[in-house]
N, C-alpha and C positions, 0 to 999 in steps of 0.2 A: 810545429809542422815547418814553420818559415824561419826559426831561429837561426839555423846554419847559414842560409843565404843573407839574412840581415847581420849577423855577425861578420861575414867576410866583407860586406859593403861598407860598414863603418870601421873596420879594423885599423886602418891607416890613420884616419884623423883623430880616432881616440888615443892611438899611441902617441901621436905628436902632442896632444893635449896633456896626456898623462906624464910624460917626460918633463913638461913644464911645471906640472904640480909637484912632482918629485923633486925638481929643483928648488922649488919655494920651500920645501921642507915637510910637505904634506905625506901622509902614508895611506896604503891601500885600506888599512882597517879603519882609519879615521874617514876615508870616503864612504866606506859601506855604512857608517854610522850617520853621516851627513844626509846621505840618500834616504836612510830611513826615517830620519826625522822629518825631511823635506816631504817625503811621500804621505807621512802621516798628517800633514796640513791639508790634505784632501778630505779628512774625515769631518772636521767642523764646517768647512765650506760645503760640502754635500748635505750634512744634517741641518743647516741653517738655511738651505735653499738655495745656494749658489753652486750649482755643480759644473756649470761652464768654467768657473774659476779653478776648480779643482783639476782640470785638464792640465794646467801649467803644474801642479804638484806632481801629478802623474809622470809627466815629461821630466821634470829635473830628478825624479827618483830614478827613472829608467837611464837617464844620462850618468848619473853617479854609479848607478850599477855596472854600466859599461866601462867607465873609468875605473873602478876598483879593481876589475880584473886586469885591464891594461897596465896599472901601476904594480899589481903583485907580478905580473910577467916580467916587467922590467926591473924589478928588484929581487925578492926571494919569496914566491909561493909559501904559505904556511897553512897548516891544518886549521889553525885558529881562523884564518881568514875566509877559508872554504865554509867552515862551520857558521861564521856569522853571516856570510853571503846567502846562504840557502836558508837559515833560519829566520833572517830578517825579511827576505823576500817573501816566504810564505805568510809571515804576520801581516806585511803590507798588503798581500793579495786579497787576505781574509778582510782587511779593514774595510775595503771598498763596499762590498755588499753590505757589510754591517752599518756603514754609515748611511746607505739608502733606507735601510730598516728603521734606524732612529730617525731619519726624516719623515717616514709615513708608515708607522708599524702595521696599520691595518691593512693598507694597499701592498706593501712590499714585504711583510713579514715572512709568509710561507716561502714566497720565490727566493727570498734573500737566505733564508735558512737551508733551502734546498741547494742552492748554489754553495754555500760555505761548506755542506756535508759532501758535495761533489769535489770540493777541493781536497777534503781530508782522503778522498779515495785516490785521487792523481798523486797528493803529496806522500801518502804512507806507502804506495806501491813504488814510487820513484825512490824513496829513501831505502827502503827495505832492499831494493834490488841492488842500489849503490852500496851499501853496507856488506852485503853478501859479496858482490863481485869484488870488492876491495880484499875481503877474506880470501877470495880464491885468485887474487892477483889478474882478475879480467879487466882489461882498460878498454876505453871507447876510442875507435878510430874516427868517430864524426866529430868529437868534441875531445881532442887530445890536451887542449889547455885547461880543461877544467880540473878541480881538485878532487873530483870524484867522478864515478861513472854515471854519465848523463844519458838517461833513456829517454828518448824522445816520445812523441805522441801527437794526436790530433791538436791538442791543446797545450801549447808551450806558451812561453811568455809573450812572444809577439801578438798571438791570438788572443790572449788573456787582456792584455793592453788595449788592443782594438775594440773589444767589447766593452771595456771600463770607459774609452774615450765615447762610444755611442751612447753607453747609458748616461754620461755626463751632458751630452748635446741634446739627448731626448729622454729625459727622465721619466716622461710618462710611459716609456717603452720598457722601463726596468723589469716588468714582471715577463713579457714574451722573451726578452734577452737573456734574462737569468735562468729561465726553465730551458730555453735552446741551448745556452751554451752549458748548463748541467748534464743536459742529454749527452754532449759532445765529450764532456768530461767523463762521464760514465763509459763511453767506448774507449776513452783513453785508458781509463783504469781497468777495461776488460783485456785491452790488447797488451797491458803492462803484465797483468797476472799471466796471461797466456805466454808471453816472453819469458817470465820467471820460471813458470812450470817447465818450459822446454829447455831452458838453460840448466836450471838446478837438477832436474829431475834426470838428466843425461850425465850430469857431472859425478864423478868418482867421490865417494866419502872422503873427507879430509882425515889425515893420520891423527 
């Protein structure tokens, strides 16, 4: 919901840093992998009872995620880059509730499982819409710089990261936060299904 506004705010500083990284010989796909590995360091920190330190891992992952896109736009965006970006993002997102489940299975197991299930809903509707939109040549006017159709919703990256940070600051609230965010993810899934039905039901069959 807030991704577009945040992207507009950080666009210029990310572009400057990205240009420097390219000059040093780093490439967008390398930054994507670096960000993923940095993000995964949150898992052992949370699992071992140090969730506050995991906030740094989450922040570094998000900075790298912004930089890889900026670097791609300054060079040559590729399908491989778009594929890695979205695939590793979803794997990172799911790793955070999994880490809280590992930290306390009895207390966090059901809430964590429900949250990961809700991510399946938002993720599959997002990707299915993007795949069919690409097939029909439909592009996004809200996110023209993306390598695929970026269908928004109530629970985008900004909201997800904000909830993760709250979980790390107040791990005793994990259950309530997970159930609440899973409900918002369910609403996002419903609105995306409705959007898909509206767009593709009205579309003429492809030859």
